[in-house]
N, C-alpha and C positions, 0 to 999 in steps of 0.2 A: 557568543550568546546565541547567534542565529543558528549555529550548529546544534546547540542543545535543544532549542525549540523544535528544530527539524527532527531530531531524534525522538523527542517525546511524541510529536504528532505522528511520526512513522510507527512508533510502537502502539499508539492508540489505533491507527488504521489496521495494523496487523491483528491486534487483539479483537477489535470489533468485527473484522472480516472473518477471523477464525471462529468467533462465537456464532456469527450468522451462518457460516458454513456448517458447523456442528448442528445448529438448530435445523437447517434445511435438510441435512442428511438424516437426522434422527426422526423427523416427521415430515417427509416430503409431501408436496402438494400432489393432488390427483391430476391436476391440469398440467400437461407437459410444458406449456408455454410459461406458466408461472414458475414452475420448477427450474426451467432453463434461465429465466430472468433472475431468480434468487441465487442460483449458482454463479451466474455471470457477475452479479453485484459483489458477491462474496469473494470470488477469485480476483476481481479488479481491486478490491480494497486491500487484499493481502499483497498482490503484486505491486500496487502503488506504495504500500508501506515498506516493501523490501527495496524497490528500485529507487525511490526518491533520495535516500541518503547517498547511494552510489553515484547517481547523476549529479547531485549537489557537490560531492567531493571532486568528481571529475571536472566539472565546469569551474569550480572555484580554484582548483590547481592550475587550470589553463589560464584563467584571468590573472592569477598571482604571477605566473611566469611571464606574461606579457607586460605587467607593471614593472617587474624587476629588470626587464631588458631595456 
């Protein structure tokens, strides 16, 4: 069950990050600091959505191996 919730939240993070990225790139701010901030937030959301399930899988496999030994 935890894995399904994690996958849903990861998909939401990727979707929202992607939408924010498209929005930022389609109408960029004239202020370079605001543009950089928006791009960083979008990239972080997409990266978190992609990396979170991979890290969860890695660390749950490690803990399952320790329990079985």
